[in-house]
ROFI-939771 format. One record per residue (C-alpha): x, y, z negated; residue number from 1. Coordinates in steps of 0.05 Angstrom, whole numbers, plus 32768, in hexadecimal, padded with zeros to 4 digits. Example, Ala and Ser with C-alpha at 12.3 -4.5 7.8 and 13.67 -1.06 7.14 Angstrom:
REM ROFI-939771
80F6/7FA6/7F64/1 $
8111/7FEB/7F71/2 $
REM end
This chain:
REM ROFI-939771
82C2/8117/7E95/1 $
82A8/8119/7EDC/2 $
82BA/80D8/7EFC/3 $
828C/80CF/7F38/4 $
829E/8085/7F37/5 $
8262/8069/7F11/6 $
828F/805F/7ED4/7 $
826C/8057/7E91/8 $
827E/808F/7E60/9 $
8287/8076/7E19/10 $
828C/8096/7DD4/11 $
82D7/8093/7DDB/12 $
82D3/80BA/7E1D/13 $
82A5/80EE/7DFC/14 $
82D5/80F5/7DC1/15 $
8310/80FD/7DF0/16 $
82EB/8133/7E18/17 $
82DD/815A/7DD8/18 $
8326/8152/7DC4/19 $
833E/816B/7E08/20 $
830D/81A5/7E10/21 $
8300/81BE/7DCA/22 $
8344/81B5/7DAB/23 $
832F/8190/7D6C/24 $
835A/8156/7D55/25 $
8347/8111/7D6E/26 $
832C/8100/7D29/27 $
8302/8140/7D26/28 $
82EA/8136/7D6E/29 $
82D3/80EF/7D5E/30 $
82B0/8107/7D1E/31 $
828E/813F/7D45/32 $
8274/810F/7D7C/33 $
825C/80DD/7D47/34 $
8239/8115/7D20/35 $
8214/812D/7D5F/36 $
81FE/80E6/7D71/37 $
81E8/80D8/7D29/38 $
81BE/8117/7D28/39 $
819C/8105/7D69/40 $
8190/80BE/7D50/41 $
8174/80D5/7D0D/42 $
8143/8105/7D2F/43 $
812B/80CF/7D60/44 $
8123/809D/7D26/45 $
80F4/80CF/7D05/46 $
80CC/80D5/7D46/47 $
80E5/811B/7D57/48 $
80F4/8132/7D9D/49 $
813C/8147/7DAB/50 $
813D/817D/7DE1/51 $
8181/8193/7DFC/52 $
817B/81D0/7E29/53 $
8193/81C6/7E70/54 $
819C/817B/7E62/55 $
815A/815B/7E4F/56 $
812F/813F/7E18/57 $
8132/80FE/7DF1/58 $
80EF/80E9/7DD4/59 $
80CF/80AD/7DB2/60 $
808F/8091/7DCD/61 $
8061/805D/7DAE/62 $
804C/8022/7DD9/63 $
800F/7FFB/7DC5/64 $
8009/7FAF/7DC6/65 $
7FFD/7F93/7E0B/66 $
7FFD/7F52/7E30/67 $
803B/7F42/7E5A/68 $
8049/7F08/7E88/69 $
8084/7EDA/7E89/70 $
809E/7EE2/7ED1/71 $
80B7/7E9A/7ED4/72 $
8079/7E76/7EBB/73 $
8042/7EAA/7EC3/74 $
802E/7E9E/7E7B/75 $
800E/7ED9/7E57/76 $
8035/7EF1/7E1A/77 $
8021/7F28/7DE9/78 $
8053/7F61/7DE5/79 $
8055/7F82/7DA0/80 $
8049/7FCC/7D95/81 $
808B/7FF2/7D92/82 $
80AD/8035/7D98/83 $
80D9/8043/7DD4/84 $
810A/807C/7DE1/85 $
8104/80A1/7E22/86 $
8130/80D6/7E42/87 $
8114/810C/7E6F/88 $
814B/8132/7E94/89 $
8144/817E/7E9C/90 $
8139/819C/7EE1/91 $
8180/81B8/7EDD/92 $
819E/8173/7ED0/93 $
8175/8155/7F08/94 $
818F/818A/7F38/95 $
81D7/8180/7F21/96 $
81D7/8134/7F2A/97 $
81BC/813F/7F70/98 $
81F7/816E/7F81/99 $
81CE/81AD/7F83/100 $
81EC/81EE/7F6A/101 $
81C6/8206/7F2E/102 $
81C0/8251/7F23/103 $
81A9/827B/7EE9/104 $
8170/82AC/7EF2/105 $
81A3/82E3/7F02/106 $
81C1/82BD/7F3C/107 $
8200/82A7/7F17/108 $
8214/825E/7F17/109 $
81FB/8237/7EDA/110 $
822D/820C/7EB3/111 $
REM end
């Protein structure tokens, strides 16, 4: 799945990667990916944090009401309170996307 071209990876790409690497059928691979995404979504909906070791954390934060400004007119507009989802990458993921070799505590290369 490593492209290096700035390509957008879709659900279909994830399902195909599971199919190629795990050996499930295409239907089973698709069901597996959908199940994982649904579980993550359900947890976030409930306000839970989803922490994936060596990858990062997805969390929901509450934003209070505030006053925003229309950039065209400069008119002040109230922005309603809402919940937003944020992703915080792990230190390992940050190192990997910057091309650094990540090692385990024992000196072996981390996957």
